[in-house]
C-alpha positions as CSV (number, residue, x, y, z in Angstrom):
1,M,112.0,20.2,64.7
2,H,110.5,22.9,67.0
3,F,112.9,25.8,67.9
4,D,112.7,24.9,71.6
5,Q,113.9,21.4,70.7
6,L,117.0,22.8,69.1
7,L,117.7,24.7,72.3
8,D,116.9,21.7,74.5
9,Q,119.8,19.8,72.9
10,V,122.2,22.6,74.1
11,N,120.6,22.8,77.6
12,S,121.1,19.1,77.9
13,R,124.8,19.6,77.2
14,L,124.9,17.0,74.5
15,T,128.3,16.7,73.0
16,Q,127.0,16.0,69.5
17,L,124.4,18.5,68.2
18,T,122.4,18.5,64.9
19,F,119.6,20.4,63.2
20,P,117.4,19.5,60.2
21,A,117.6,21.0,56.8
22,N,114.3,22.9,57.3
23,W,116.3,25.4,59.5
24,C,118.7,26.2,56.7
25,Q,119.3,29.2,54.5
26,G,120.8,27.7,51.3
27,R,123.3,25.1,52.3
28,T,124.0,26.4,55.8
29,A,122.1,27.1,59.0
30,F,120.6,30.5,59.1
31,G,122.6,32.7,61.4
32,G,120.0,33.3,64.0
33,I,119.9,29.5,64.8
34,S,123.7,29.5,65.3
35,A,123.7,32.6,67.5
36,A,120.8,31.3,69.5
37,M,122.4,28.0,70.2
38,L,125.7,29.7,71.1
39,Y,123.9,32.0,73.5
40,T,122.0,29.1,75.1
41,A,125.3,27.3,75.6
42,M,126.8,30.3,77.3
43,R,123.8,30.6,79.6
44,T,124.6,27.1,81.0
45,V,127.8,28.4,82.6
46,I,126.7,32.0,83.4
47,N,124.8,32.9,86.6
48,D,121.2,33.6,86.0
49,E,121.4,37.0,87.6
50,R,123.7,38.2,84.8
51,T,121.8,39.3,81.7
52,L,123.1,39.7,78.2
53,L,124.4,43.1,77.4
54,S,126.0,42.4,74.0
55,L,126.7,39.5,71.6
56,S,129.1,39.7,68.7
57,T,129.0,36.8,66.2
58,N,131.2,36.0,63.2
59,F,130.0,33.5,60.6
60,V,133.2,31.9,59.7
61,G,132.1,29.0,57.5
62,P,129.0,27.0,56.6
63,L,127.2,25.0,59.3
64,I,125.7,22.0,57.6
65,A,122.4,20.4,58.4
66,D,122.0,16.8,59.6
67,A,125.7,16.6,60.4
68,P,127.1,16.5,64.0
69,F,128.8,19.5,65.6
70,N,129.7,20.6,69.0
71,I,130.0,23.9,71.0
72,E,133.2,24.9,72.8
73,L,133.0,27.5,75.6
74,S,135.8,29.6,77.1
75,L,135.0,31.8,80.1
76,L,137.5,34.6,79.5
77,R,136.8,36.6,82.7
78,E,134.3,36.4,85.6
79,G,134.3,39.8,87.4
80,K,132.2,41.0,90.3
81,S,129.6,42.4,88.0
82,A,130.4,41.2,84.5
83,S,131.3,38.1,82.6
84,Q,133.1,37.8,79.3
85,I,132.7,34.5,77.4
86,E,133.6,33.1,74.0
87,A,131.7,30.2,72.3
88,R,132.5,28.3,69.0
89,I,130.6,25.9,66.9
90,I,133.0,23.2,65.6
91,Q,131.9,20.9,62.7
92,D,134.2,18.5,60.9
93,E,137.1,19.9,63.1
94,K,136.6,23.4,61.6
95,V,135.2,26.6,63.2
96,A,131.8,27.4,61.7
97,V,130.7,30.2,64.0
98,I,132.3,32.1,66.8
99,A,130.7,34.5,69.3
100,L,131.8,36.7,72.1
101,A,129.3,37.9,74.8
102,C,129.2,40.2,77.8
103,F,126.8,39.4,80.6
104,A,126.4,41.7,83.7
105,I,124.3,42.3,86.8
106,K,122.5,45.5,87.6
107,R,124.6,48.1,89.5
108,D,123.7,51.4,91.2
109,S,124.4,54.5,89.1
110,N,123.3,58.1,89.2
111,V,123.7,58.4,85.4
112,I,120.3,57.8,83.8
113,V,119.5,58.5,80.2
114,E,116.1,57.3,79.1
115,N,115.9,55.8,75.6
116,K,113.9,58.0,73.3
117,A,113.6,55.7,70.2
118,S,110.0,55.2,69.1
119,C,108.7,52.3,67.0
120,P,107.7,53.5,63.5
121,L,105.4,50.5,62.8
122,A,101.7,50.4,62.5
123,P,99.9,47.6,64.4
124,V,100.4,44.0,63.2
125,N,98.3,43.1,60.1
126,E,97.9,39.3,60.4
127,E,96.0,39.4,57.1
128,N,99.2,40.4,55.2
129,L,101.9,37.8,56.2
130,T,104.7,36.8,53.9
131,P,104.1,33.2,52.7
132,Y,106.6,30.4,52.7
133,I,107.1,29.3,49.1
134,E,109.1,26.1,48.8
135,G,112.1,26.6,46.5
136,V,111.7,30.4,46.6
137,T,111.9,31.6,50.2
138,P,114.6,30.2,52.6
139,Q,113.6,26.9,54.2
140,F,113.6,28.3,57.7
141,F,110.9,30.8,56.7
142,Q,108.3,28.0,57.2
143,H,108.9,28.4,61.0
144,M,108.5,32.2,61.0
145,S,105.7,34.8,60.4
146,F,106.5,38.2,58.9
147,N,104.3,41.2,58.5
148,I,106.4,43.5,56.2
149,Q,105.4,47.2,56.5
150,K,108.3,48.9,54.8
151,G,110.6,47.8,52.0
152,A,110.2,45.2,49.4
153,M,110.8,41.5,48.7
154,P,114.4,40.5,47.7
155,F,115.5,40.9,44.1
156,S,112.8,43.5,43.3
157,N,115.2,46.2,42.2
158,A,114.1,48.6,44.9
159,S,115.6,52.0,45.2
160,N,116.7,51.9,48.9
161,G,117.8,49.6,51.6
162,E,115.2,50.0,54.3
163,L,113.1,47.1,55.7
164,A,110.7,47.0,58.6
165,G,107.8,44.9,60.0
166,W,106.7,42.5,62.6
167,M,108.0,39.0,63.3
168,R,107.3,35.9,65.5
169,L,107.6,32.2,65.5
170,K,104.7,30.3,64.0
171,E,104.8,27.7,66.7
172,T,104.6,29.5,70.1
173,P,107.6,28.7,72.3
174,R,107.4,27.9,76.0
175,D,108.8,31.3,76.7
176,L,110.0,34.2,74.5
177,T,113.7,34.5,75.6
178,V,116.8,36.3,74.3
179,A,117.6,33.2,72.3
180,H,114.3,33.6,70.4
181,I,114.9,37.3,69.9
182,L,118.3,36.5,68.4
183,A,116.8,34.0,66.0
184,L,113.9,36.2,64.9
185,T,116.2,39.3,64.4
186,D,118.5,37.5,62.1
187,A,115.6,35.8,60.2
188,W,115.1,38.9,58.1
189,P,117.0,39.0,54.8
190,P,119.7,41.6,54.4
191,A,117.9,44.9,53.5
192,Q,120.2,45.2,50.5
193,L,118.7,42.1,48.8
194,Q,115.6,44.1,47.7
195,M,118.0,46.4,45.7
196,Y,119.2,43.4,43.6
197,A,117.9,43.4,40.0
198,N,118.4,39.7,39.7
199,V,118.5,36.6,42.0
200,A,121.9,36.4,43.7
201,P,123.3,35.6,47.2
202,A,124.3,37.8,50.1
203,S,126.0,36.6,53.3
204,S,126.2,38.0,56.8
205,M,129.9,38.1,57.8
206,S,129.6,39.6,61.3
207,W,126.7,40.6,63.6
208,Y,126.7,42.7,66.8
209,I,123.6,43.1,69.0
210,E,123.1,45.0,72.2
211,F,120.1,44.4,74.6
212,L,118.3,47.0,76.7
213,P,116.6,46.1,80.0
214,H,113.1,45.0,79.3
215,Q,110.1,43.2,80.9
216,P,109.4,39.6,80.2
217,L,107.6,39.1,76.9
218,A,104.5,37.0,76.2
219,A,105.4,33.8,74.5
220,D,103.2,34.6,71.5
221,A,104.2,38.3,71.2
222,W,105.1,39.9,68.0
223,L,108.4,41.8,67.8
224,G,109.1,44.9,65.6
225,F,112.0,45.1,63.3
226,D,113.2,48.4,61.7
227,A,116.4,48.2,59.5
228,F,118.3,50.6,57.2
229,T,121.5,50.4,55.3
230,H,124.2,52.8,56.5
231,H,126.5,52.2,53.6
232,S,127.1,49.9,50.7
233,R,130.0,49.9,48.4
234,D,132.6,47.5,46.9
235,G,130.6,44.4,47.7
236,Y,130.0,45.0,51.4
237,A,127.2,46.7,53.3
238,C,126.7,47.9,56.8
239,E,123.1,47.5,58.1
240,E,121.6,48.7,61.4
241,A,118.2,47.7,63.0
242,N,116.2,48.3,66.1
243,I,114.0,45.7,67.7
244,Y,110.8,46.7,69.6
245,N,108.1,45.0,71.6
246,Q,104.4,45.6,70.7
247,A,104.2,48.5,73.1
248,G,106.8,50.3,71.0
249,E,109.6,49.9,73.6
250,L,113.1,49.4,72.3
251,L,114.5,45.9,73.2
252,A,117.7,45.7,71.2
253,M,120.0,47.3,68.6
254,S,121.5,45.3,65.9
255,R,124.3,46.0,63.4
256,Q,125.8,43.6,60.8
257,T,128.3,43.5,57.9
258,V,127.0,41.8,54.8
259,A,128.9,40.5,51.8
260,L,127.0,41.2,48.5
261,F,127.3,39.1,45.4
262,D,125.1,40.9,42.9
């Protein structure tokens, strides 16, 4: 199933949603799909003039493939310039994923601070893409292209938790929207997995992402990803990442808490 087809289910306001196993990470949907579908559901009730400022997502339990689920929305507040909304994925009468988002319109302000972050990546090298290997890489990797430029593959006993490179969907979407950016950003494995000496799982518990104003992106554009581990101890890690366009402009800032089971 094409990524846009997953979102079309939400835009059509179907009460029973599903996704196939080839969008899974292990036994559950990979987090980017969950977040993208929740964001898309939120967009159906939020005015188009209001853009996403931030999205906070908690992965409460597994979201199982080929089993029906629904999305519940709760508009918490609709102010003159900002909207606060909550969305939940419910499967088998249990909460699987919950998200809280803030949307807002542009307002006049004399306080202007230009972002000075610069993209550390070299141009995309399409001759060096991470392959999808059935039974080794997560199933959803078959839909993604990655050009890793910093860091190592999971379970390689690396000495640090830094990971960076370029990413895009293999099948070009109709448009490259915030929903697509969410899915791509969360498609990268936790940067701590490369520090594992042996194969073992890790699980994102919570994820927070903020968006900066940006121009529309080409549907086939590559996005840059640059992550580092702030801290890891006692089985939990805090990871931060910046997301860039190909011109090197900062699009979003991501932060997640990861449970480690090494």
